[in-house]
N, C-alpha and C positions, 0 to 999 in steps of 0.2 A: 277044232283047236288050231290046226295048222293055218287056216285062213285068218283066225284072230291074231296069231303071232305075226303073220305076214303083214296084216293091216297095221299092227303096232309098229313094226319096223319101218313101214312107209311113212308113218306119221313122225317118227323120230328123225328120219332122214330129212323130211320136209322142214322140221323145226331147225335143223342144223344148216340149212341152205342160207346164203347171204340174202339180206333184205335190201331192196332198192327203195329209196325214199320217194321215187317218182311214181311208183305204182300204188296208189291209194286204194283201200278196199271200197266196195260198193256201199254207199250210204245214201239212201233215198230220202228226200225231204219229207218231214212229217211234223206239222205244227203241233199236233197233239203231243208227240213225244218230246219235242223241244220245250213246250210249256211245262212239261212234267219232269224236267231235269234229265232228258236223254232217254234212250231206249231202256225199257224195263223188261227183264226176262220173265217175270211172273205175270205180265200183262199181255194177254193174248185173247182179246174178246171181240176183235173186229178186223176188217180187211186192212185198216191203217196200221195194225200191228203185225202184219204178215211176216216181217223179217225179225221180229223180236225173239221168238222162240218157236221152232217148228213143233215142239211137243204140245203147244197150245192149240193146234188144229183140232184136237180131239174134243175140246170143250167149247170152242168158238161157235157162236151162233152163225147160221148160214147168212152169207152176204155176198152179193155180186157187185163188182165194181165195173161200171160202164165207161166212165171217163173221169178225168181229174185235171185240174189246173192249179198248180201251187207255185206261187211267186215268193222269192226270198231275196233279201238284200243284206249285205254285210258292210259295216263301216259307214263313213259319211258319203254314201252314194248320192243322196239327194243334194247335198251341198256342192258336190262335184258337178252334178248335172246342171244346176243353176249357173255355175261359173262357166261351163261350156256354152250354154245357151246365150249367156250375156257376152261371150267372146272376151272374157277378162283374163288375159295371159298371166298377169301378176297373181290374181286370185288362184288360178289353176296351179301355178308354180308353188304357192304357199301350201295348197291343199295336198299336193302329191308328195311333198317332202315328209317322208315317214308314214305315208298312207298305206292302209291295207283295206281294200274295198272289193266287193263282189256282187254279182247278180246271178241267181239260179232260177231255173224254170223246169218244173216237172210236169209232163203231159204235153198235149192232151191225151197221149197214149198212156192209159193206166187201166188196163183191163185184167180182170181176174176174179177168183172165187175163193172163199174160205168156208169150211163147214164140213161136218160128217167125217172128220179125220183127214180131210184133204185141204190143200191150199196151193194155189198157183197164181202167177201174175206176169204180165208183160208191161214194161215201162220204157219210157225214154226220158232222159234228163239232160239238160244243157247247163253248163257252168262257165262263169267268167270271173277271173281274178285279176286285180290290178294292185301292184305294190311297188314301193320305191323308198330309197334311202337318201334321195337328193331332190332338188327342185327343178331339174332339167330333163331327166329321163325317168321312165318307169318300165317295169316288167309287166307283160300281159300274157296270161295263159287262158286258153279256152279249150274246153273238152266237152264231149257229148257221149253219153252212155246209152246203149240199148241193152236192156237186161231181161232175161227170161228166167223165172223161178218156178219151182214146183216141189212139193213135199208131201209127206204122209206122217201121221201120228198114230201110235198104238198104245192101248191101255193094257197094262200087265194084268193077268187073270186073277191075281191075289188081291186086287183092289176091291174095296167095298164102298158102302155109302158114306162112311165117315172119313175114309182116307183113300187116296188113289194115286197111282204112279203112272205117268204117261211118258213116252219117249217119242222123239220125232227126228226126221232127217229132212233137210231142205237142200235140193240141188239147184245151182244157179250157174248161168253162163251168159255170155254176151260179147259185145264189142265196144271198144272205146277209141274215139278219134281225138287227138290232142294237137293243139298248135301253141307255140311259144314264140314271143317276140319282145324286143326292146323298142320302145317308142319314145318320141320327144313330146314336149308340151305342144308344139305346133301340130304334130300328128294327132294328138288327143283332141285339139280344138277342131281339126278337120272332120272328126267323127266319121271316119271312113272304115267300117268293119272289114271291107274287102281287102284292105292293106295286109291283113294277117294271112290271106290266102297264098301269098307268095313265099311265106316262110316254111321251113321244114315241117312235115306232117308225120305224126307217129300214129300208126294203127295197131291196136292191141286187141287180141282175142283172149278170153279167159273162161275158165270153168272151175267150179269149186263146190264145197259142201259145208253146211252147218249141221251140228248135232246138238240136240237139246233134251233135257229132262225137266219134268214138272211134277212136283209132289204137293198135293192139296189135302188139308185137314178140314174136311167139310167145305163150306163156301167161304169161311171166315179167314183162313190163313193158307197162303200158297207160297211155295218156294220154287225157284227156278235156277237152272244151270245150263249155260250155252257155250259151246265151242264154236266160234265163228271162223270161217275159212280154215277148217281143220287141214285141208290141203287144197289150195286154189292156185294152180300154176297159170302163168300168163306167157304169151308169145307175142313179141312186138317186131314191127318192121318200120323203118324210117324212110320216107319218100322226100324227094326234093321239094315238093309242094302238094297242095290238094289236087291240082290239075293232073299232076303226074300219077297220083293214086287212082283217080277216076279214069284216067286214060289207059290204065293197065301197064304203065311203065315199070321197069325193074326198080326195086328199092335201093337206096344207097347203103342201107344196112338192114340185115334181116336175121331171122331166127335168134332173136334176143330173148332168152328164157329167163323168167323170174317167177315170183309168186307174191300173192297178197299175204300180209302178216297174220299169223294165228293170234286169236284173242279169246280169252276165257272170261266169261262174265257170270256173276252170281247175284241173285236178288230175291226179294220177298215182297209180298203184297198182303196187307191186312184190310179186311172189309168189316167194320163194326156191325154187329147185329141189332143195334138199337133201332127202335121204331121212331123215325123222325118225320113221319108223314104229316104231322101237325104243323111242321115248318116247311112243308112242300118239298122236303129233301127225300129223294127216292134211293140214293146210293152214295156211299162215300168209299173212296179208295185211298190208302196210304201206301206209298211205295218206297223201297230202299234198295239200291244196287251198288255193287262195287265192280267196276268194269276193268278189263285187262289185268286180271290177277297176277299174271306171270311176266309182265313186261320187264321187271327188274332182273329177271333171270334170262329170258329169251333175247331181249334187245336192250341190254344195260346202257348202251351209249345214248339211246333215245328215251329212256324211262322217265316218266313224269313223277312229280311230287305226289305222294299217296292221296293228298287232299283232292287232287284233280280227278281221281278215279271215283269219287263218291257222287252218287246221284240220288236226290230225294225228290219226291213228288206227292201231290195230293190233288185228287179230283172229286169235286162235289157235284152231283147231278141234281138239278132242281126241276121238278115237274116233268121229269123224264125227257126233256128236250134241251135244256140248257146245262152245259158243263162249265164249271168254274175251276181253273187250274192254277196251281202254284208249284214252283220247282226250284231246285238248287243243284247246279252242276258246274264242274270245273272252277269251283270257288266263287261262282256268280249266280245271281238270282234270275228266275224266270217267271213269267206269268202269261196267262192266255185264257181263251174261252172257246167254246164250241157250241154250235146250234145244229141240232139234229131234227130235220124236217122229213124224216123217213126216206124220201127219194133224193134229197139234196142236203148235204152237210156243208157248213161253213165253219172254218177254224182259223183262229188268229193266235200268234205267239210272239212275244217279245222276250229276248233272252240274251245272255252274254256267253262268249266263248273265249278261251285263253289260248293264245298262239305259242306261248313259251312253255317250258317244262316246270315253271314255278308259279304259284298263285299271284295274281295281280301285276305281273310284269308286263304283259302285252294284251290287255283285254280288248275284245271287239264286240260291239253290240249289233244285234241282228233283229230282223223283222220277217215273219213268214205269214202268208195268207193263202188259204186253200179253198177251192170250190170243188166239191166232190159229188159225183152223181152215182148213187148207190141204189140197189133194190134188194 
């Protein structure tokens, strides 16, 4: 009892700490989730849903991830690339005025396992963002995450064949290196990524935990609840540049404590029991989630419009190898597909994200493509 009260006090203290907008939570690329309208806490059936809900480890089929390569783009990244290649300064200036674009890469390190109540993974993910409010200069931010996760799920003994309650915990930790710079149109045209290496470098270490519950009524209906980053403290140090960091020089600023924001997600999944084998359909999933239930209370200054918290998705599996997906998240539609060839999976997603706190104010369209090697 004392331990429970102590844990509750720690969580309440964590919620009361100030939040930094610079320390974003760990969000790994997943074309499947993106095409289905975001992460769904009731969907935990494969390694690709490792971070959705740790309670799902109990029912997830065994799967080993050997490697993965996921590419993602945000905004008019291809138009900007064409302008840079053609060395058209005027076109670049027009494009970066009000632009928000990015490029992300997950892998090739993506090793892990899920099944028999266990789940763990090791990832690396690199990210690049470019944004601007004028036609002369732009802001560039690049960061790289190395993440180690591991968790366990437990089924409560009163569970039966028609209903079951599972609980799970996922521990995660890792490192993040981040660079930020302001560049001109001429520097963008020069296409010299090493120019960023002379700017201040921030090195962050983090550790945290997710807690989850999953209640199933047979196979047809599943409910999920997840507390993400229940307590995820971070420690940052700022160095003069990357070379100073690798050379072991003293940081210009150190011991900067912060944390990743707590998020509470609720969702459900419905799987119709109708036999559709005559249409070559082997499975149908319908998903509904409401993410970040408490943002209006915990972080009122950054709270989003309630519509942006809704995530809807549907996945139809054809002939057990082709997945067709539709979704709706942040007030924007999503679509995608997946091809399961047992040891190799291919996934594609096209979707929108909203940068503002209101629907339709600053939408950005995205493309994700993954090559996954599983066994």
